[in-house]
C-alpha positions in Angstrom: -0.1 0.0 0.3 1.2 3.4 -0.7 2.0 6.2 1.3 0.0 8.3 -0.6 -3.2 6.0 -0.4 -2.9 5.1 3.8 -2.6 9.5 4.4 -6.0 10.0 2.1 -7.5 7.3 3.4 -6.9 9.0 6.8 -7.9 11.9 5.9 -10.9 11.0 5.0 -11.2 9.5 8.0 -10.8 12.3 10.3 -12.2 14.3 8.1 -15.6 12.6 8.4 -15.4 12.1 12.4 -14.7 16.1 12.7 -18.0 16.4 10.7 -20.1 15.0 12.9 -18.3 16.0 15.5 -19.1 19.6 14.1 -22.9 18.9 15.1 -22.9 16.4 17.9 -20.5 17.8 19.9 -20.8 22.0 21.3 -18.9 24.8 19.3 -16.0 25.6 21.8 -15.5 21.4 22.1 -15.5 21.2 17.7 -12.9 23.8 17.7 -10.6 22.1 20.5 -11.1 19.0 17.9 -10.8 20.5 14.8 -7.0 22.3 16.6 -6.3 19.0 16.8 -7.6 17.6 13.3 -5.9 20.5 12.1 -2.6 19.9 13.3 -3.3 16.0 12.5 -3.9 16.8 9.0 -0.4 18.9 9.1 1.8 16.4 9.7 0.5 13.5 7.3 0.3 16.4 4.5 4.1 16.6 5.2 5.0 12.8 5.1 2.5 12.4 2.3 4.9 15.5 0.5 8.4 13.9 2.1 6.6 10.1 0.9 6.4 10.6 -2.4 7.9 12.7 -6.0 7.1 16.2 -6.2 4.7 16.1 -9.6 1.2 17.3 -10.3 -0.3 15.4 -8.4 0.6 15.8 -5.8 -1.3 19.3 -4.8 -3.6 17.5 -3.4 -0.7 17.1 0.3 -0.3 21.3 -0.2 -4.5 21.8 -0.3 -4.5 19.7 2.6 -1.6 21.5 4.5 -3.8 24.6 3.6 -6.8 23.6 4.9 -5.5 21.9 7.8 -3.2 25.2 7.9 -7.1 27.2 8.2 -9.0 25.0 10.0 -5.9 25.1 13.0 -6.7 29.4 12.9 -10.3 28.8 12.6 -9.9 26.9 15.6 -8.8 29.1 17.3 -10.2 32.7 16.1 -14.0 32.1 15.8 -16.2 31.6 18.9 -19.7 30.3 18.8 -22.3 29.2 15.8 -19.9 30.5 13.4 -17.1 28.0 14.6 -19.1 25.7 14.4 -20.4 25.8 10.8 -16.6 26.4 10.1 -15.3 23.2 11.5 -18.0 21.4 9.3 -16.6 23.1 6.4 -13.4 22.4 6.8 -14.3 18.9 7.8 -15.7 18.8 4.3 -13.4 20.4 2.6 -10.9 17.6 4.3 -12.7 14.5 3.4 -13.3 15.7 0.0 -9.8 17.0 -0.7 -8.7 13.6 0.2 -11.3 11.3 -1.2 -10.4 13.3 -4.6 -6.2 11.8 -4.0 -8.0 8.3 -3.6 -9.7 8.7 -6.9 -6.6 10.1 -8.6 -4.4 7.3 -6.7 -6.9 4.5 -7.7 -7.1 6.0 -11.4 -3.0 6.2 -11.6 -2.7 2.6 -11.0 -5.5 1.0 -12.8 -4.2 3.3 -15.5 -0.6 1.2 -14.6 -2.3 -2.2 -15.1 -4.1 -1.5 -17.5 -0.9 -1.1 -19.7 0.7 -3.9 -17.9 -1.7 -5.9 -19.7 -1.9 -4.7 -23.0 1.8 -5.0 -23.4 1.8 -8.2 -22.4 -1.1 -9.6 -25.0 0.7 -7.5 -28.1 4.0 -9.5 -26.8 1.9 -12.6 -26.3 0.2 -11.4 -29.8 3.5 -10.7 -31.5 4.9 -14.4 -30.2 2.8 -16.3 -31.9 
């Protein structure tokens, strides 16, 4: 399993948990949970960037880091109902970016497998 897949899957779970927490807990409590998940997202984005080559598909890690930083800032600056809605928006943004990252990862893996299968069948036809 690639590190990019693990990072994105972890962020989908964290974003889903944060979305539920934003509606299930008081805004202050959800803000503290958002602070922790924001730090978690920034660390995971850094790990994802460190373990993969820098390529156009790794732009998702930069987006996750940006949303994570915004989550940290918003959880410390805002209060009340505004904080509750911002935590929900941050959670949905983290989950959406991570889901897009998972889809891109799976599509690239499928393309590689398809290329290998097609190339091998061409070589078999030429050998026969």
